[in-house]
Structures are given as C-alpha cells and as structure tokens.
C-alpha positions in Angstrom: -0.9 3.0 -12.8 -2.3 3.6 -16.4 -6.1 2.3 -15.4 -5.6 4.5 -12.4 -4.1 7.9 -14.2 -7.7 7.8 -15.8 -9.0 8.0 -12.4 -6.6 10.5 -11.1 -7.5 12.6 -13.9 -11.1 13.1 -13.0 -10.0 13.8 -9.4 -7.4 16.7 -10.1 -5.9 19.5 -7.6 -5.6 22.4 -9.9 -4.7 20.4 -12.9 -2.3 17.6 -11.4 -3.3 13.9 -10.3 -4.7 13.8 -6.8 -3.2 10.5 -5.9 -5.3 7.5 -5.8 -2.5 5.1 -6.2 0.2 3.6 -4.1 2.3 3.4 -1.3 5.9 2.4 -0.7 8.1 2.5 2.8 11.6 1.2 2.9 13.7 0.3 5.5 17.4 -0.9 4.7 19.2 -3.4 6.7 21.1 -1.5 8.4 18.0 0.4 9.9 16.3 -2.7 10.9 16.1 -5.2 14.2 17.2 -8.3 12.1 19.5 -6.6 9.5 16.7 -7.1 6.5 15.6 -5.2 4.0 12.0 -4.4 4.6 10.0 -2.9 1.7 6.2 -2.3 1.8 3.7 -1.8 -0.9 -0.1 -0.9 -1.3 -1.7 -1.8 -4.6 -4.7 0.9 -4.3 -7.4 0.8 -7.3 -11.2 0.6 -7.0 -10.9 -2.1 -9.4 -8.0 -4.4 -8.2 -8.7 -7.4 -6.8 -7.0 -8.9 -4.2 -4.7 -11.9 -5.3 -1.4 -13.3 -5.3 0.0 -13.4 -8.9 2.8 -16.4 -8.9 4.7 -17.5 -12.0 7.0 -20.8 -12.1 10.5 -19.9 -13.7 12.4 -22.6 -15.6 14.7 -23.2 -18.8 13.0 -22.1 -22.1 14.2 -23.4 -25.5 16.1 -20.8 -28.1 13.2 -18.9 -30.0 10.5 -18.9 -27.2 8.9 -15.8 -27.2 7.0 -13.8 -23.9 3.6 -12.0 -24.1 3.8 -8.8 -23.0 0.1 -7.8 -21.4 -0.3 -4.5 -19.4 -0.9 -4.8 -16.1 -3.7 -2.2 -15.8 -5.9 -3.2 -18.6 -5.1 -6.5 -19.6 -4.4 -5.4 -22.9 -1.9 -7.0 -25.2 1.3 -4.9 -25.9 3.4 -7.5 -28.0 6.1 -10.0 -27.4 9.7 -10.6 -26.9 12.4 -13.1 -26.5 11.9 -14.8 -23.4 15.1 -15.2 -21.2 17.1 -18.7 -21.6 16.4 -19.1 -17.6 13.7 -17.2 -15.8 12.9 -17.8 -11.9 10.2 -18.1 -9.6 8.3 -15.1 -9.1 5.7 -14.8 -6.0 3.8 -11.6 -5.9 6.4 -8.9 -6.0 9.1 -10.8 -5.0 11.4 -13.8 -6.7 13.1 -17.1 -5.2 16.4 -15.1 -4.9 14.8 -12.9 -2.4 14.4 -9.8 -4.9 11.5 -7.0 -4.1 10.3 -4.6 -6.6 7.4 -3.0 -6.0 6.1 0.8 -7.6 4.1 4.0 -7.3 2.7 6.0 -10.1 3.4 9.9 -10.2 1.9 10.3 -13.8 4.5 13.7 -14.3 4.1 15.5 -17.4 1.3 14.1 -19.4 3.1 14.7 -22.9 5.9 12.4 -21.8 3.6 8.9 -21.5 5.4 6.2 -22.8 4.4 4.8 -26.2 6.9 1.8 -26.2 6.2 -2.0 -25.4 7.0 -2.8 -21.6 4.7 -1.0 -19.1 5.4 -0.6 -15.8 3.9 -3.7 -14.5 5.7 -6.0 -17.2 8.7 -4.1 -16.0 8.5 -5.3 -12.8 7.4 -8.7 -13.6 9.9 -9.6 -16.1 13.0 -8.1 -14.1 11.7 -10.5 -11.3 12.0 -13.4 -13.7 15.2 -12.4 -14.9 17.2 -10.8 -11.8 19.0 -12.0 -8.8 19.6 -8.9 -7.1 18.9 -5.4 -6.7 21.6 -3.9 -9.2 21.1 -6.5 -11.8 17.5 -5.6 -11.8 18.1 -2.0 -12.5 20.4 -2.9 -15.5 17.3 -5.6 -16.9 14.6 -2.7 -16.2 16.5 0.1 -18.0 17.9 -2.5 -20.7 14.1 -3.7 -21.3 13.3 0.0 -21.9 16.0 1.0 -24.0 15.3 -1.9 -26.1 11.8 -2.0 -26.5 10.5 1.4 -25.1 8.7 2.3 -21.9 4.3 2.4 -22.0 3.6 4.3 -18.8 4.0 7.4 -17.3 5.8 9.1 -14.2 6.8 5.7 -11.9 8.9 5.1 -8.7 10.5 2.1 -8.0 11.7 0.5 -5.1 14.3 -2.4 -6.1 15.6 -4.4 -3.2 17.3 -7.4 -2.1 18.5 -8.8 1.3 21.7 -6.2 1.2 20.5 -3.0 -0.1 17.4 -1.0 -1.1 17.3 1.3 -4.4 15.0 3.8 -5.6 14.3 4.3 -9.4 12.4 7.3 -11.0 11.6 6.7 -14.5 9.2 8.4 -17.0 8.7 8.4 -20.7 9.9 10.7 -23.7 6.3 10.9 -25.2 5.4 10.1 -28.9 8.2 10.8 -30.7 10.9 8.6 -28.6 10.0 5.3 -27.1 12.6 5.4 -24.3 12.5 6.7 -21.0 14.9 8.9 -18.9 15.6 7.8 -14.8 17.4 8.1 -12.0 18.4 5.2 -9.5 19.6 6.0 -5.9 20.9 3.8 -3.5 19.2 4.5 0.0 22.1 4.7 2.3 22.3 1.6 4.8 21.0 2.9 8.0 18.3 4.7 6.7 14.6 4.8 6.2 13.0 6.0 2.9 9.6 6.1 1.0 7.4 7.1 -2.0 3.9 7.6 -2.8 2.7 9.0 -6.0 4.7 11.9 -6.4 8.8 12.0 -7.6 11.0 12.2 -4.8 14.3 12.3 -6.4 15.6 16.0 -6.7 19.2 16.8 -7.1 21.7 14.1 -7.1 25.2 13.3 -7.5 26.4 13.5 -11.3 29.4 11.8 -10.3 29.4 9.0 -7.8 32.6 6.8 -7.8 30.9 4.2 -5.4 28.1 4.0 -8.3 25.3 4.4 -5.6 23.6 6.8 -7.9 23.0 6.1 -11.5 21.0 7.5 -14.3 20.3 7.8 -18.0 23.0 9.5 -20.6 20.4 12.0 -21.5 18.4 12.8 -18.4 19.3 16.4 -18.2 19.6 16.9 -21.8 16.3 15.8 -22.4 15.1 18.2 -20.2 17.1 20.8 -21.6 15.4 20.7 -25.2 11.8 19.5 -23.7 12.2 23.3 -22.0 11.9 21.6 -18.5 15.2 23.1 -17.3 17.7 25.4 -18.2 20.1 25.9 -15.2 23.6 24.6 -14.3 23.9 20.5 -14.7 24.8 20.5 -11.0 21.5 22.5 -10.1 19.3 19.9 -11.9 16.3 18.7 -10.1 14.6 15.5 -11.4 11.4 16.0 -9.7 10.9 19.5 -10.6 11.8 19.2 -14.0 9.6 15.8 -15.1 6.8 15.8 -12.0 3.9 18.2 -11.3 3.4 19.9 -8.2 0.1 20.7 -6.5 -1.6 20.2 -3.1 -2.4 16.9 -4.1 1.1 15.8 -5.0 2.5 17.2 -1.7 -0.3 16.5 1.0 -1.7 13.7 -0.5 1.6 12.0 -1.7 4.2 13.3 0.3 2.1 13.7 3.1 2.1 9.5 3.5 5.6 9.3 3.6 5.9 12.2 6.1 3.6 10.0 8.4 6.2 7.1 7.8 8.9 9.5 8.7 7.4 11.5 11.3 6.8 8.2 13.5 9.8 7.1 13.5 12.5 10.4 13.1 13.1 13.2 14.6 12.3 16.6 13.7 9.8 16.1 11.1 7.6 19.0 12.0 9.9 21.1 9.9 8.9 19.5 6.6 5.0 20.1 7.4 4.8 23.8 5.7 6.0 21.5 2.4 3.3 18.7 2.7 0.3 21.1 3.8 1.3 24.1 1.7 4.3 23.6 -0.4 6.3 26.1 1.4 9.7 25.8 2.6 12.2 22.9 2.1 11.1 19.8 0.3 11.3 16.4 2.4 14.3 14.8 1.9 14.7 11.2 0.2 15.8 9.6 3.0 16.0 10.2 7.1 17.8 8.1 10.0 15.3 6.5 12.4 15.5 6.8 15.9 15.6 3.0 16.4 15.6 0.0 14.9 12.4 -1.3 12.6 10.7 -4.8 12.5 8.7 -6.3 10.1 5.7 -5.9 12.6 6.5 -2.0 12.8 6.2 -1.8 9.0 2.7 -3.6 8.7 1.6 -1.7 11.2 2.8 1.7 9.5 0.6 0.6 6.6 -2.4 1.2 8.7 -1.6 4.4 9.3 -4.3 7.3 9.3 -2.4 10.1 10.3 -3.2 9.2 13.9 -2.1 12.1 16.3 -0.8 14.2 13.5 -2.2 17.7 12.6 -3.6 15.8 9.8 -5.5 13.1 12.1 -8.5 11.6 10.1 -10.3 10.7 13.2 -10.8 14.1 14.5 -12.7 16.6 12.1 -16.3 16.1 11.9 -16.0 13.8 8.5 -15.1 11.1 11.0 -19.0 11.5 12.2 -19.9 9.9 15.5 -18.0 7.0 15.2 -14.5 8.5 14.7 -13.9 6.7 11.2 -10.8 7.4 9.6 -12.2 7.0 6.0 -13.6 9.4 3.6 -15.3 8.3 0.1 -14.2 9.2 -3.1 -13.8 11.9 -4.7 -11.1 13.1 -2.7 -11.6 16.9 -3.5 -15.2 18.5 -3.3 -16.8 22.2 -3.5 -18.6 24.2 -1.0 -19.6 27.6 -2.0 -17.6 28.0 -4.9 -14.4 26.8 -2.9 -12.6 23.7 -3.2 -11.8 21.1 -0.4 -9.9 18.1 -0.3 -10.2 14.8 2.1 -6.7 13.6 3.6 -5.2 10.8 1.7 -3.7 8.4 4.2 -1.3 5.3 3.8 -4.1 2.6 4.8 -7.2 3.1 2.4 -10.2 1.1 1.7 -9.6 0.8 -2.0 -6.4 -1.7 -1.6 -6.4 -4.7 -3.8 -3.4 -6.3 -2.0 -0.7 -4.8 0.1 2.7 -6.8 1.7 5.7 -6.3 3.6 8.7 -7.9 1.8 11.0 -9.3 4.4 14.4 -9.9 2.7 17.0 -11.4 5.3 20.8 -12.3 3.9 21.4 -14.6 7.2 18.2 -16.4 6.8 18.1 -20.2 4.9 17.7 -20.0 1.2 14.3 -20.9 1.3 13.4 -18.2 3.6 15.5 -15.8 2.1 12.3 -13.7 1.4 9.3 -13.7 3.2 6.2 -11.9 1.6 4.2 -10.7 4.0 1.0 -10.6 2.1 -2.7 -8.9 2.8 -5.5 -8.1 0.9 -8.1 -5.4 1.1 -7.4 -2.4 3.4 -4.2 -2.6 5.0 -5.6 -1.6 8.3 -8.0 -4.8 8.8 -6.4 -7.5 6.6 -3.8 -9.9 8.2 -0.9 -10.4 6.5 0.2 -14.1 6.0 4.0 -15.2 5.1 4.4 -16.4 1.5 8.0 -17.5 1.2 10.6 -17.3 -1.4 10.4 -20.8 -2.1 6.5 -21.2 -2.6 5.4 -23.4 -5.3 1.8 -22.9 -5.1 -0.5 -20.1 -4.4 -2.7 -21.2 -1.2 -6.2 -21.5 -2.6 -7.4 -18.6 -0.5 -5.3 -16.1 -2.5 -5.0 -17.8 -5.9 -6.5 -16.2 -9.3 -9.4 -17.3 -10.6 -11.0 -17.6 -6.5 -13.4 -15.5 -6.9 -12.8 -11.7 -8.4 -13.8 -8.3 -8.4 -17.6 -9.1 -9.5 -17.9 -12.3 -8.2 -18.2 -13.1 -4.5 -16.1 -16.4 -2.9 -17.0 -17.1 0.7 -13.5 -19.0 0.7 -11.5 -16.1 -1.0 -9.4 -14.2 1.7 -10.1 -10.8 -0.1 -14.1 -11.1 0.3 -13.7 -12.2 3.7 -11.5 -9.6 4.5 -13.9 -6.9 2.8 -17.0 -8.5 4.9 -15.0 -7.5 7.9 -13.9 -4.0 6.7 -17.5 -2.7 5.1 -19.2 -3.3 8.5 -16.2 -1.3 10.6 -16.3 1.6 8.0 -20.0 2.1 9.4 -19.1 1.9 13.5 -15.5 1.9 13.1 -14.6 3.2 17.0 -17.3 0.2 18.4 -15.9 -2.6 15.9 -12.3 -2.0 15.6 -11.4 -3.4 18.9 -13.1 -6.6 18.0 -11.0 -6.5 14.7 -7.8 -5.6 16.7 -8.2 -8.6 19.1 -8.8 -11.4 16.2 -6.2 -9.4 13.7 -3.4 -9.5 16.5 -4.1 -12.8 17.8 -3.6 -14.5 14.3 -0.3 -12.1 13.4 1.2 -12.8 17.2 0.7 -16.9 16.4 2.1 -16.5 13.1 4.8 -14.4 13.8 5.9 -16.6 16.6 6.2 -19.8 14.5 7.8 -17.7 11.6 10.8 -17.5 14.5 10.7 -20.8 15.4 10.8 -21.7 11.4 14.2 -19.5 11.2 15.8 -21.5 13.7 14.8 -25.3 12.4 14.5 -24.7 8.6 18.8 -24.6 8.5 18.9 -28.2 9.0 16.1 -29.6 6.9 17.0 -31.0 3.1 16.0 -28.6 0.7 13.1 -30.8 -0.3 11.9 -30.7 3.5 12.1 -27.3 4.1 10.3 -26.1 1.0 7.6 -28.8 1.8 7.2 -27.4 5.7 7.2 -23.6 4.5 4.7 -24.2 1.5 2.5 -25.8 3.9 3.1 -23.2 6.6 1.6 -20.8 4.2 -1.6 -22.9 3.3 -2.3 -23.9 6.5 -2.4 -19.8 7.7 -4.1 -18.9 4.5 -6.8 -21.1 5.3 -7.1 -20.7 9.4 -7.0 -16.9 8.8 -9.4 -16.8 6.2 -11.8 -19.1 8.5 -11.5 -17.3 11.2 -11.7 -13.8 9.5 -15.5 -15.2 8.6 -16.4 -16.1 11.8 -15.3 -12.1 13.1 -17.4 -11.0 10.2 -20.6 -13.0 11.4 -19.6 -12.2 15.0 -19.7 -8.5 13.9 -23.0 -9.0 12.2 -24.4 -10.3 15.1 -23.2 -8.2 17.8 -23.8 -4.7 15.9 -27.2 -5.8 14.3 -29.4 -2.7 14.0 -27.0 0.1 15.8 -27.4 -2.0 19.2 -24.5 -3.8 20.9 -25.6 -6.9 22.3 -24.2 -8.0 25.9 -21.2 -10.4 26.4 -20.3 -12.6 29.2 -17.1 -13.0 30.4 -16.1 -15.9 28.2 -17.0 -13.5 25.2 -20.2 -15.2 24.5 -23.6 -13.2 24.0 -25.4 -13.3 27.1 -28.8 -15.1 27.9 -31.4 -14.7 30.9 -31.8 -17.6 33.0 -34.7 -18.8 30.7 -32.2 -18.8 27.8 -33.7 -15.5 26.0 -31.3 -12.9 24.7 -30.6 -10.1 27.0 -31.5 -6.8 26.2 -28.8 -5.0 23.9 -27.3 -1.8 24.8 -28.3 1.1 23.1 -24.6 3.1 22.7 -25.8 6.1 20.5 -23.3 8.6 19.1 -21.0 11.0 20.6 -21.5 14.5 21.8 -20.0 16.4 19.1 -22.5 14.1 16.8 -25.4 15.4 19.1 -24.4 19.0 19.2 -24.1 19.0 15.5 -27.8 18.1 15.2 -28.8 20.8 17.7 -26.9 23.7 16.1 -28.4 22.5 12.7 -31.2 25.1 11.9 -33.1 22.2 10.3 -32.3 20.2 14.0 -32.4 22.2 16.9 -35.3 23.6 17.8 -37.7 21.1 15.9 -36.2 18.2 17.8 -35.9 19.8 21.4 -37.8 18.3 24.1 -40.3 20.4 25.7 -42.6 20.1 29.1 -46.2 19.2 27.7 -48.4 21.0 30.6 -51.2 18.6 32.1 -54.8 19.6 32.1 -56.7 19.7 35.3 -60.0 19.2 33.0 -61.4 15.9 33.6 -62.0 13.5 30.9 -65.4 13.5 29.9 
C-alpha cells in the first residue's frame, strides 16, 4: 500500500521494508470441507478505519466516466470510461462471488508505478467488471496496459467459487507507465498465502492448461534493468523484483509459514529460511493434512505464532500477562545491535479483515459470503455479508464514525474498546472475550447453515430480503453485545483488581448488598523475578526483619 509504504520505509531492516501491511491466506475448493474457495485478508494500517465499502452496479450511458482515486491517499489520479454494465461490490467481493484481495511487498523502489491505476482502484474496478477469476486477471492486466500502474510491488489473491489465483505485479518506473506480472492458479486441493513479500519464484514458461500466465516482457524487462542474466528457464520473479532482508522473510514469509505449519506436515524444514534466510524458500503452495473450514480460516487470522519457535507469549516482551502484541516500531537497537519484534498475522493496527467463502453449490444469493470483521482479527467478530447485499448495515457503514471521531454505534470503535483493554492484561481478559466472541460466532454459523438449506426454496427477492436482514440483525446485535463486553471488562478488572462473580456470572455482593472484596491476582513469577534481578530493584525492595526494641516507651 503506498501510504503504508511511507511508514514501511521508516521501519527498515537492512534497507528494505519491515512489513506493516496485509496478510492473505488461501484454501482451494479441494482443500475445504464444503468445497468452497476460502480466502482471507487483513487490511493493516495505523490510519485505516474499519468499514465495509459498497458500490451498487448498474447500466451506464455511453460516455460515462469513472473517477480513479488512490485508495491509500484519497488523491485523484484521473478518470477512465465506465463499463457499460457494472456489478455490485461488497467490500472485496462482488455479487457473483468473485473476491480480490492484496498484500504489498514494495520491491525495487525505482520501479514504483507512474501510471493512473493504483492497486486499490485496480481491485475495485475489477470487481465492478468481472464475473470470475480468469476474467478478473484479464481486466486487471488490460487496465494497467491501457492506463498504467500507479503502485509498487503487489500480490493479489483472485478467487471465485471454482478456482483461486495468485498474481504478482510491479511497475516499470518513471520511463514506462506499465507493469510486469505473473499469475499462477493454486492447484486444487492445496493451500497458499502471501504476506507482504513476493512469493512467486520460478514458474513454467509453457503451460498448455494456461494455469500460469505472465506479461510477455517479464523476463526481458528484468534483463534490461540488470536484475537477471541467466537462462529463461531459471528466471525467478521474486529474486528479480523483490528485496530480501530479515523483515521480508521473518516478518512476511513467517506469517505464511505459520499457516502452512498449522495445517501441513514437515514445515520445520523451512524454519531456517524464515528465521535466517538459509536453505530453500518456502513453496508457493502446500497440501494440507485436513480439509479446512471457514472457521479454521477465521481462527488462523487470530494467530500470534502460538506453539511455534516465534510464539509471542513466551519471551519477556509479553510481560506478566503474556501479551502477544508489540508496539511499533518493529525494530529497535540496544548497545548498537538491532533487534526485531515478531510480526504475527493478528495485529493491533488492522482496519478490517475478512474471510471470503465462495461456494459453487450455494444458492445464487449466497454464492459468496464475506465474513467481515473490524479492528484486530483476534478480538473481532466475523459477521456474514452476503453477495446479494444491497445496503451496508449501519454499524459497518462509511460515515458512522471515523479514525478521529468515536461512535458507540460503530463496530470498529466498540471492538477497539474491548481490544485495547485486553492489550494491557491479556491473559486475564482473553477468556472473557473468547466466551462472548465464540458464542456470537457459533450462533451465527448455526443460522447460516440453516439458511443454506432454506434459501433455495425462496423467490429471489425474498432470499435477498432475508439475507440482508440477517446481516443487519447480527451487525446490530454483535455490536451491542461487544459494547456490553467492554463495559463488563472495565468494571471487572478496574484498578488492577478482579471482582468476584457468582455462579450466574453476576458480580458478588455481601449479604448486606455491598461489593465483595476483589481478588488481587498480581503478576507472574517471571515478572517478580525480573524485579528482584534488576540492580535498581532487588535489594532495595527486599523485605527484611525489623528488630523489635525492648526499651519501654517514655
């Protein structure tokens, strides 16, 4: 993301970006329990407000122009002729169950695009014009060929109910407004991902199935710029156009490794690559040991490297409450040596995240479900937004609050209310959050299962009305429940104490109706030990026996 790239430049590891932006995970129909395509996206930015974008499709008179506005900055880049017919888009999905997401990897900065179409506009214009993944790739590449590309290196997930593609693209710099790119279909039955680092390495130059396609000059251009001088068959897109450092590997490929490691065997072999840049690069895709569900993908978006060598709850940085978060900057220096925090999939600066569930056998009105959450995926609730959505629920609507103006009716602010309390006392509060979060999501998923069975028997208009109402009802209920949760956390954990509760979950009162004295949980042993071992703490704070005088008081 261009605006994020400015931030990235300030947080470099050996001169390249340290990855603040987005994570995209993929499970193809053959790798999922319900034969749907499942793709995730976390739009991570310290300035991005969590809301659901929506644009209604329609038929447009000849000569209608469409304005192009850069997503990151709001800067007007120009205008292009509007398509005669456009489709309704719901966030990063459209009415046909096509989803397009991204993650930025920047790459060689001299290749920053100088054309008109930025990566955000490329996504949203494509969703308005394409019905499936292959058509989307053609629309995207035609747009940058015609109007030029305005962004840096980008990975796109392009998915429909039948197949999923990864396309990587980078501009050609100031001299040429176009772009070079490679697109590869993820084989059915496999999972894949990208997280702010280019992951397409070598690729077949001749593919009769047309499951790998690329710009005609992708190798020629690299040769002309001096990025590659070997045989065509050995051309590595990532090595030619991306930059490599600890941030790109540990901070970016590390997130994809976490996904692979949870669901595929043998991922330890790639730890040297992720941690030190040694050994073989991770493959673009792997075969999982089990078939995944939408719920699996939601929980993967809440990952902090738990139970891996990078587990963020284990080192002293987690503090006494095992907090799996680290505030920016990502890197820091001590005694002239540079160190890094881990960069996990779940992160505090997420604007919105999603799991797109694209199912070919579903009723037309449910061909795509955008499970949509705002703020940190770890503490958010995923609400189903259907491909027939006609109006965004108020709690997720643009204009209901913004990054500088709090709204207690906005899901983004209410979720932040919950999350930002947990960041201080995570191990104590997260069980309470999980109880409410899980109850909401389990209830929603049960209802969606019923809708899958009922909707096929409804007329189209009745189906749309039912599904729109379902999204609106749960948006309102979940936001209200989360506000109550935030209030509950504030009361229960006030001032470092923990109030006692009775068997019904109500705060305990004495027989006289007064609050029962709270518990004082204090800190964990490692925290106390760190105080004792601190030269400024230990002996100064040690409790000693004070001798009692036998001299009587005067």
